[in-house]
VORO-170955 format. One record per residue (C-alpha): residue number from 1; x, y, z. Coordinates in Angstrom, 1 decimal. Example, Ala and Ser with C-alpha at 12.3 -4.5 7.8 and 13.67 -1.06 7.14 Angstrom:
2
SITE   resi     east    north       up
SITE      1     12.3     -4.5      7.8
SITE      2     13.7     -1.1      7.1
This chain:
503
SITE   resi     east    north       up
SITE      1     30.6     44.7    101.8
SITE      2     33.9     45.9    100.9
SITE      3     33.1     46.2     97.3
SITE      4     30.0     48.3     98.2
SITE      5     32.0     50.6    100.3
SITE      6     34.5     50.9     97.2
SITE      7     31.6     51.5     94.8
SITE      8     30.1     54.1     97.0
SITE      9     33.3     55.6     97.5
SITE     10     33.9     55.9     93.6
SITE     11     30.5     57.6     93.1
SITE     12     31.2     59.7     95.5
SITE     13     34.3     61.1     94.1
SITE     14     33.0     61.2     90.7
SITE     15     30.1     63.2     92.0
SITE     16     32.8     65.7     93.6
SITE     17     34.6     66.3     90.5
SITE     18     31.5     66.9     88.8
SITE     19     30.6     69.7     91.5
SITE     20     34.4     70.8     91.6
SITE     21     34.0     71.7     87.9
SITE     22     30.7     73.5     87.9
SITE     23     32.2     75.2     91.3
SITE     24     35.1     76.3     89.2
SITE     25     32.8     78.2     86.8
SITE     26     30.6     79.4     89.7
SITE     27     33.2     81.6     91.0
SITE     28     34.0     82.9     94.5
SITE     29     31.7     85.5     96.4
SITE     30     33.0     88.2     98.3
SITE     31     32.2     88.8    102.1
SITE     32     32.8     92.7    102.2
SITE     33     36.2     92.5    103.9
SITE     34     35.0     90.3    106.8
SITE     35     36.9     87.2    107.8
SITE     36     34.5     84.2    107.1
SITE     37     34.0     80.9    108.6
SITE     38     32.0     77.8    107.6
SITE     39     31.0     75.5    110.9
SITE     40     30.1     72.0    110.0
SITE     41     27.7     70.4    112.7
SITE     42     26.0     67.3    110.8
SITE     43     23.8     67.2    113.6
SITE     44     21.1     69.0    115.4
SITE     45     22.6     72.5    116.0
SITE     46     20.1     73.1    118.6
SITE     47     21.8     70.3    120.4
SITE     48     25.1     71.3    119.9
SITE     49     26.1     74.0    122.8
SITE     50     29.8     73.8    122.3
SITE     51     29.5     74.7    118.5
SITE     52     26.9     77.1    119.0
SITE     53     29.2     78.8    121.4
SITE     54     32.1     78.5    118.7
SITE     55     29.5     80.3    116.4
SITE     56     28.7     83.2    118.6
SITE     57     32.2     83.7    119.5
SITE     58     33.6     84.2    116.0
SITE     59     30.2     86.4    115.3
SITE     60     30.8     88.7    118.3
SITE     61     34.5     89.2    117.0
SITE     62     32.8     90.4    113.6
SITE     63     33.5     87.2    111.4
SITE     64     30.9     86.2    109.0
SITE     65     29.7     82.6    110.1
SITE     66     27.6     79.9    108.1
SITE     67     26.6     77.1    110.0
SITE     68     25.9     74.0    108.1
SITE     69     23.7     71.6    110.2
SITE     70     20.2     70.1    110.8
SITE     71     17.5     72.1    112.7
SITE     72     15.5     69.5    114.2
SITE     73     15.0     71.7    117.3
SITE     74     15.1     75.1    117.5
SITE     75     18.3     76.9    118.1
SITE     76     18.3     79.9    120.7
SITE     77     17.6     83.2    119.8
SITE     78     20.9     84.5    120.2
SITE     79     22.0     82.4    117.2
SITE     80     19.1     83.1    115.1
SITE     81     18.9     86.8    115.4
SITE     82     22.7     87.6    115.2
SITE     83     23.5     89.7    112.2
SITE     84     26.5     88.1    111.5
SITE     85     25.3     84.3    111.6
SITE     86     23.7     82.4    108.7
SITE     87     22.0     78.7    109.3
SITE     88     22.3     76.7    106.3
SITE     89     19.8     73.8    106.5
SITE     90     21.4     70.4    105.4
SITE     91     19.0     67.9    103.5
SITE     92     18.4     64.9    105.7
SITE     93     18.1     61.5    104.0
SITE     94     14.3     60.3    104.2
SITE     95     14.6     57.4    107.1
SITE     96     11.0     56.3    106.5
SITE     97     12.4     54.5    103.5
SITE     98     14.7     52.3    105.4
SITE     99     11.6     51.5    107.9
SITE    100     10.0     50.0    105.2
SITE    101     12.5     47.4    104.3
SITE    102     14.0     44.3    106.1
SITE    103     17.4     44.9    107.8
SITE    104     19.4     42.9    105.2
SITE    105     18.4     45.7    102.5
SITE    106     19.5     48.6    104.8
SITE    107     22.9     47.0    105.2
SITE    108     23.4     46.1    101.4
SITE    109     21.6     49.0     99.8
SITE    110     20.3     51.6    102.2
SITE    111     23.4     52.1    104.1
SITE    112     25.6     52.8    101.4
SITE    113     23.0     54.9     99.5
SITE    114     22.4     57.1    103.1
SITE    115     26.1     57.7    102.8
SITE    116     26.4     58.8     99.4
SITE    117     23.3     61.2     99.9
SITE    118     24.7     62.8    102.9
SITE    119     28.1     63.0    101.4
SITE    120     26.7     64.7     98.2
SITE    121     24.4     67.0    100.3
SITE    122     27.3     68.2    102.3
SITE    123     29.6     68.5     99.9
SITE    124     27.1     70.7     97.2
SITE    125     26.4     72.9    100.6
SITE    126     30.1     73.7    101.1
SITE    127     31.1     74.2     97.7
SITE    128     28.4     76.5     96.6
SITE    129     27.3     78.1     99.9
SITE    130     30.6     78.1    101.6
SITE    131     33.2     78.9     98.7
SITE    132     33.7     82.3    100.3
SITE    133     35.0     81.1    103.8
SITE    134     38.3     81.4    104.8
SITE    135     38.1     78.6    107.5
SITE    136     35.9     75.6    107.8
SITE    137     35.4     74.4    111.5
SITE    138     34.2     70.7    111.8
SITE    139     33.2     68.5    115.1
SITE    140     34.4     65.0    115.3
SITE    141     32.5     62.6    115.3
SITE    142     30.9     61.9    113.2
SITE    143     33.6     61.0    111.1
SITE    144     31.8     59.4    108.4
SITE    145     31.3     61.1    105.8
SITE    146     32.2     64.4    107.3
SITE    147     36.0     64.4    107.4
SITE    148     36.6     63.0    104.1
SITE    149     34.2     65.4    102.3
SITE    150     35.2     68.4    104.3
SITE    151     39.1     67.9    103.5
SITE    152     38.2     67.6     99.9
SITE    153     35.6     70.3     99.9
SITE    154     38.3     72.8    101.5
SITE    155     41.0     71.8     98.9
SITE    156     38.8     72.8     96.3
SITE    157     37.6     76.0     98.1
SITE    158     41.0     76.9     99.4
SITE    159     40.1     77.3    103.1
SITE    160     41.8     76.2    106.2
SITE    161     40.8     73.7    108.4
SITE    162     39.8     73.4    112.1
SITE    163     38.9     70.3    113.9
SITE    164     37.0     70.2    117.1
SITE    165     37.6     66.7    118.6
SITE    166     34.8     65.8    120.9
SITE    167     35.7     62.2    121.0
SITE    168     36.6     59.5    118.5
SITE    169     34.1     58.0    116.0
SITE    170     35.9     54.6    116.0
SITE    171     35.7     54.2    119.8
SITE    172     32.0     54.7    119.8
SITE    173     31.3     52.4    117.1
SITE    174     33.7     49.9    119.0
SITE    175     31.2     50.2    121.9
SITE    176     28.3     49.7    119.6
SITE    177     29.6     46.6    117.8
SITE    178     31.4     45.4    121.1
SITE    179     34.8     44.9    119.1
SITE    180     37.3     46.7    117.5
SITE    181     37.7     44.2    114.5
SITE    182     34.4     45.2    113.0
SITE    183     35.1     46.6    109.5
SITE    184     33.1     49.6    110.2
SITE    185     35.2     50.4    113.4
SITE    186     38.5     49.7    111.4
SITE    187     36.8     52.0    108.3
SITE    188     36.3     54.7    111.0
SITE    189     39.6     54.7    112.6
SITE    190     41.5     54.9    109.2
SITE    191     39.4     57.8    108.3
SITE    192     40.2     59.5    111.4
SITE    193     43.5     59.0    111.2
SITE    194     44.1     60.1    107.5
SITE    195     41.7     62.5    107.3
SITE    196     41.7     63.9    110.7
SITE    197     45.6     64.4    110.5
SITE    198     45.8     67.3    108.0
SITE    199     44.4     70.3    109.7
SITE    200     45.6     74.0    110.3
SITE    201     44.2     73.9    113.9
SITE    202     42.9     71.0    116.3
SITE    203     40.8     71.7    119.2
SITE    204     40.2     69.4    122.1
SITE    205     37.7     69.1    125.1
SITE    206     40.2     67.9    127.4
SITE    207     44.0     68.0    128.1
SITE    208     44.0     63.9    128.2
SITE    209     42.3     63.9    124.8
SITE    210     44.9     66.3    123.4
SITE    211     47.8     64.4    124.6
SITE    212     46.6     60.8    123.6
SITE    213     45.3     61.9    119.9
SITE    214     48.2     63.9    119.4
SITE    215     50.5     60.9    120.1
SITE    216     48.5     58.1    118.6
SITE    217     47.7     60.0    115.1
SITE    218     50.8     62.4    114.9
SITE    219     48.6     65.6    115.4
SITE    220     51.9     67.8    115.3
SITE    221     49.9     71.0    113.9
SITE    222     49.0     73.9    116.2
SITE    223     46.6     72.4    119.1
SITE    224     45.3     73.3    122.4
SITE    225     42.5     72.2    125.0
SITE    226     39.6     74.4    124.5
SITE    227     37.1     73.6    127.4
SITE    228     35.4     76.7    128.9
SITE    229     32.1     76.9    131.1
SITE    230     29.9     79.7    129.8
SITE    231     28.3     80.8    133.4
SITE    232     24.8     81.6    132.5
SITE    233     22.3     83.5    134.8
SITE    234     19.0     81.6    135.2
SITE    235     16.1     83.9    134.4
SITE    236     12.8     82.3    135.3
SITE    237      9.5     82.1    133.6
SITE    238      5.9     82.9    134.6
SITE    239      4.6     80.2    137.5
SITE    240      1.3     78.8    137.5
SITE    241     -0.7     79.4    140.8
SITE    242      0.6     76.1    142.4
SITE    243      2.9     73.4    140.8
SITE    244      4.5     70.6    142.7
SITE    245      7.5     72.7    143.8
SITE    246      6.1     76.2    144.2
SITE    247      2.9     78.1    145.2
SITE    248      1.6     82.0    144.6
SITE    249      1.2     83.8    147.9
SITE    250     -2.1     85.2    148.0
SITE    251     -0.6     88.5    149.7
SITE    252      2.5     89.2    148.0
SITE    253      1.5     87.6    144.6
SITE    254      5.1     86.1    144.6
SITE    255      6.3     82.5    143.9
SITE    256      7.4     80.7    147.1
SITE    257      8.8     77.2    147.6
SITE    258      6.7     74.8    149.1
SITE    259      8.4     73.6    152.8
SITE    260      7.7     70.0    151.7
SITE    261      8.5     70.5    148.2
SITE    262     10.4     67.1    146.7
SITE    263     14.1     67.5    145.8
SITE    264     14.4     68.4    142.0
SITE    265     17.0     66.1    140.2
SITE    266     17.7     66.3    136.4
SITE    267     19.4     64.0    134.2
SITE    268     20.0     64.5    130.4
SITE    269     20.9     61.5    128.0
SITE    270     21.0     60.5    124.3
SITE    271     19.8     56.9    125.9
SITE    272     22.8     55.2    123.9
SITE    273     24.8     52.5    125.1
SITE    274     27.7     54.5    126.8
SITE    275     25.1     55.7    129.2
SITE    276     24.0     52.8    131.8
SITE    277     20.7     53.8    133.5
SITE    278     20.6     50.7    135.4
SITE    279     22.8     52.6    137.8
SITE    280     20.4     55.4    138.4
SITE    281     17.1     53.0    138.6
SITE    282     19.2     51.0    141.4
SITE    283     20.4     54.2    143.2
SITE    284     16.5     55.3    143.2
SITE    285     15.5     51.8    144.6
SITE    286     18.0     51.9    147.5
SITE    287     16.7     55.3    148.0
SITE    288     13.1     54.5    148.2
SITE    289     14.0     51.6    150.7
SITE    290     16.0     53.9    153.1
SITE    291     13.1     56.6    152.8
SITE    292     10.6     53.8    154.2
SITE    293     12.6     53.8    157.5
SITE    294     14.2     57.4    157.6
SITE    295     11.2     60.0    157.4
SITE    296     13.7     62.7    157.2
SITE    297     15.0     61.9    153.6
SITE    298     13.2     64.3    151.2
SITE    299     10.8     63.3    148.5
SITE    300     12.3     63.1    145.2
SITE    301     11.2     64.1    141.6
SITE    302     14.0     62.9    138.8
SITE    303     13.4     64.2    135.4
SITE    304     15.3     62.6    132.5
SITE    305     15.7     64.5    129.1
SITE    306     16.6     63.5    125.7
SITE    307     15.8     61.2    123.0
SITE    308     17.7     57.8    121.7
SITE    309     17.5     54.1    120.7
SITE    310     17.4     52.8    124.5
SITE    311     14.7     55.2    125.8
SITE    312     11.9     52.8    125.5
SITE    313     13.9     50.1    127.1
SITE    314     14.9     51.8    130.2
SITE    315     11.2     53.7    130.6
SITE    316      9.8     50.1    130.8
SITE    317     12.4     49.0    133.6
SITE    318     11.5     52.3    135.5
SITE    319      7.9     51.9    135.1
SITE    320      7.9     48.4    136.2
SITE    321     10.3     48.9    139.3
SITE    322      8.5     52.0    140.4
SITE    323      5.2     50.3    140.7
SITE    324      6.6     47.1    142.1
SITE    325      8.3     48.9    144.8
SITE    326      5.8     51.7    145.4
SITE    327      7.9     54.6    144.6
SITE    328      5.0     57.1    144.2
SITE    329      3.5     56.4    147.5
SITE    330      6.9     57.2    148.8
SITE    331      6.9     60.4    146.9
SITE    332      9.6     59.4    144.3
SITE    333      8.7     60.1    140.7
SITE    334     11.1     59.3    137.7
SITE    335     10.0     60.1    134.3
SITE    336     10.9     61.4    131.0
SITE    337     10.4     64.9    129.5
SITE    338     11.3     66.5    126.1
SITE    339     11.7     70.2    125.2
SITE    340     11.5     71.5    121.8
SITE    341     12.9     74.8    123.0
SITE    342     16.0     74.6    124.3
SITE    343     15.7     77.8    126.4
SITE    344     13.1     75.5    128.6
SITE    345     15.8     72.8    129.0
SITE    346     18.2     75.6    130.5
SITE    347     15.3     76.9    132.6
SITE    348     14.8     73.3    134.0
SITE    349     18.4     73.3    134.9
SITE    350     18.4     76.5    136.5
SITE    351     15.4     75.5    138.8
SITE    352     17.0     71.9    139.7
SITE    353     18.6     71.1    143.2
SITE    354     21.2     68.5    141.5
SITE    355     22.1     67.1    138.1
SITE    356     23.2     63.6    137.2
SITE    357     25.7     62.4    134.6
SITE    358     25.9     58.4    133.7
SITE    359     28.4     59.3    130.9
SITE    360     30.5     56.6    130.4
SITE    361     33.3     57.8    127.7
SITE    362     33.9     55.2    124.8
SITE    363     37.6     56.3    124.5
SITE    364     38.0     57.5    128.1
SITE    365     39.1     61.2    127.0
SITE    366     36.1     63.0    126.5
SITE    367     33.9     64.9    128.5
SITE    368     30.1     65.0    129.0
SITE    369     28.8     68.2    127.4
SITE    370     25.6     68.0    129.5
SITE    371     27.8     68.5    132.9
SITE    372     28.9     71.7    131.1
SITE    373     25.3     72.8    130.4
SITE    374     24.5     71.9    134.3
SITE    375     27.5     74.2    135.4
SITE    376     26.6     76.9    132.9
SITE    377     23.3     77.4    135.1
SITE    378     25.2     76.6    138.2
SITE    379     24.0     73.5    139.3
SITE    380     25.9     71.2    141.2
SITE    381     26.4     67.5    139.5
SITE    382     26.9     64.1    140.7
SITE    383     29.0     62.5    137.7
SITE    384     30.1     58.7    137.4
SITE    385     33.5     58.2    137.4
SITE    386     34.4     56.1    134.3
SITE    387     38.5     56.3    134.6
SITE    388     39.4     53.3    136.1
SITE    389     37.2     51.0    134.2
SITE    390     38.4     52.7    130.7
SITE    391     42.0     52.6    131.8
SITE    392     41.7     48.6    132.6
SITE    393     40.0     48.2    129.2
SITE    394     42.6     50.1    127.4
SITE    395     45.5     48.2    129.2
SITE    396     44.0     44.9    128.4
SITE    397     43.9     45.8    125.0
SITE    398     46.9     47.3    124.6
SITE    399     47.9     45.9    121.4
SITE    400     44.7     46.6    119.8
SITE    401     45.0     50.3    120.9
SITE    402     48.9     50.4    120.1
SITE    403     49.7     51.9    123.0
SITE    404     53.1     53.4    123.4
SITE    405     54.8     54.1    126.7
SITE    406     54.1     57.7    126.1
SITE    407     50.5     57.2    125.9
SITE    408     50.4     54.9    128.8
SITE    409     51.6     57.8    131.0
SITE    410     49.0     60.2    129.3
SITE    411     46.3     57.9    130.5
SITE    412     48.1     57.5    133.9
SITE    413     48.4     61.6    134.5
SITE    414     45.9     62.9    132.1
SITE    415     43.6     60.1    131.5
SITE    416     41.0     60.8    134.5
SITE    417     39.4     63.3    132.1
SITE    418     36.2     63.7    134.2
SITE    419     38.2     65.2    136.9
SITE    420     39.3     68.1    134.6
SITE    421     35.6     69.2    134.8
SITE    422     33.8     67.7    138.0
SITE    423     36.1     68.6    141.0
SITE    424     35.0     66.1    143.8
SITE    425     33.9     68.0    146.8
SITE    426     34.4     71.6    144.8
SITE    427     31.7     71.8    142.2
SITE    428     30.2     68.2    142.2
SITE    429     30.8     64.7    143.4
SITE    430     31.9     61.5    141.4
SITE    431     30.3     58.0    142.1
SITE    432     31.4     54.5    141.2
SITE    433     28.1     52.5    141.9
SITE    434     24.7     52.9    142.4
SITE    435     25.3     52.6    146.3
SITE    436     27.5     55.7    146.4
SITE    437     24.9     57.8    144.2
SITE    438     22.3     56.7    146.4
SITE    439     24.0     57.8    149.3
SITE    440     24.8     61.2    147.6
SITE    441     21.2     61.5    147.0
SITE    442     20.3     61.0    150.7
SITE    443     22.5     63.9    151.7
SITE    444     21.5     66.1    148.4
SITE    445     20.2     69.0    150.5
SITE    446     23.2     69.2    152.5
SITE    447     25.4     69.1    149.6
SITE    448     23.3     71.9    147.8
SITE    449     23.8     74.1    150.6
SITE    450     27.5     73.4    150.8
SITE    451     28.0     74.0    147.2
SITE    452     26.3     77.6    147.6
SITE    453     28.2     78.2    150.7
SITE    454     31.9     77.5    148.5
SITE    455     30.5     80.0    145.8
SITE    456     29.8     82.7    148.1
SITE    457     32.9     82.0    149.8
SITE    458     35.0     81.9    146.7
SITE    459     33.5     85.2    145.4
SITE    460     33.6     87.1    148.7
SITE    461     36.9     86.1    149.6
SITE    462     38.4     87.1    146.2
SITE    463     36.7     90.4    146.6
SITE    464     38.2     90.9    150.0
SITE    465     41.6     89.6    149.2
SITE    466     42.1     91.7    146.3
SITE    467     40.9     95.0    148.2
SITE    468     43.3     94.3    150.6
SITE    469     46.0     93.3    148.5
SITE    470     45.5     96.5    146.7
SITE    471     45.5     98.6    150.4
SITE    472     48.5     96.9    151.4
SITE    473     50.6     97.9    148.3
SITE    474     49.2    101.5    148.9
SITE    475     50.3    101.5    152.4
SITE    476     53.9     99.7    151.7
SITE    477     53.0     96.6    153.7
SITE    478     51.1     93.3    153.0
SITE    479     50.7     92.4    156.5
SITE    480     46.8     92.3    156.4
SITE    481     46.9     90.7    153.2
SITE    482     49.1     87.9    154.4
SITE    483     46.9     87.5    157.6
SITE    484     43.6     87.3    155.7
SITE    485     45.1     84.8    153.2
SITE    486     45.7     82.6    156.1
SITE    487     42.3     83.1    157.4
SITE    488     40.9     82.3    153.9
SITE    489     42.9     79.0    153.9
SITE    490     41.7     78.0    157.3
SITE    491     38.1     78.7    156.5
SITE    492     38.2     76.5    153.1
SITE    493     39.8     73.7    154.9
SITE    494     36.8     74.0    157.6
SITE    495     34.0     73.5    154.8
SITE    496     36.1     70.8    153.0
SITE    497     36.0     69.0    156.3
SITE    498     32.2     69.5    156.6
SITE    499     31.7     68.2    153.2
SITE    500     33.5     65.2    153.9
SITE    501     31.5     64.8    157.3
SITE    502     28.4     65.0    155.1
SITE    503     29.3     62.5    152.3
């Protein structure tokens, strides 16, 4: 195995050297005075909202942006139609070859060949189509072969590097192989430590991730936590005459919600090992048993979006459990959907009552980006709390992870990264078990009304307080401002107590 890796690495370096020689003859292009950046995704750009937001942010500031990615799904029109953005399709490895061969051939032949193919494809694209870029931004993971190729390419081009740390590749592989001692896990960790260290700027999705990786890999370059939720107003499309949720009023010709409509719950997933859907299945089973005796519990339509390796496995369990327990007779439906157009997915989030995240971080440091999408559509979320389980795992393997006393304190004070995004009782709820999720689903409509009330109170009070504060300054006194601030605190405490009673 090691000899194959060495051979693959040697071939890659030889190929890069040849490309570099041609690149010297090819020369550099001009960007007409604009700052330019190449954004490397090495994944489906339509399913990479954070990287798309980076691209739009640079383009709106009059940067010339080249996005190097796959286009399995259609990117938003805002990306496709922007005059400062160019989309460069990367060549994909023909996976049908590996499906025709036994697994042993994939490990010995196809695997190294695929890595070499992807390396050459990315290197060629960067050296000949990004050679005018003053910056290269890359997301991690994936680390193999992205980080080595990007580092070598940017040295040849003379560009500065920005790494956007979404998670760590080695922790994902450790979850897959169920051990940190696997050669691929060790290789990924070495690559991230060596090639990820040298960058002009590091971006992180959480403060916990920033503190932990900066300590573990000595990331001393300029770095900061960048995690903002873009609020998107939902604009619904045309409705049919009647759907499971709504109908067209024959007099006003407008869409109205059915009085007995089911609650619409949405969960997005990549169907991987870090999301245990048995928790949702068990919660729905408890919900169904409760509905038999409590008729006031609303009907439920649960839609799960996404593709991934464990999809067929979990859908089979859902179908079997639903049939055995009679979910449909109780008005409970759970099924998978897929949208080729991301705009349709955002419309679904805008129409839903509640979002569910089952994400279990492999590192304990990242955040589920699906929750960012949901918050962007102003959808309250029930998110699984993975902090204690991850912390106990890390502490039990402290020697393997080389946790220093400082890093231990990072996990103690910053490590509950889900709380950086989901504020329990404010913009959503967190749960530790199927029992807790089931109880939250049963009180869903009360929670939705609460979160809507909290949003209105927050906006209303902010406007009034600012107005009174300005008036107080003009009148030379802030007495009214202080009184109103006290009143705001009392009301806020009251609605918080109301939520506690609901839960």
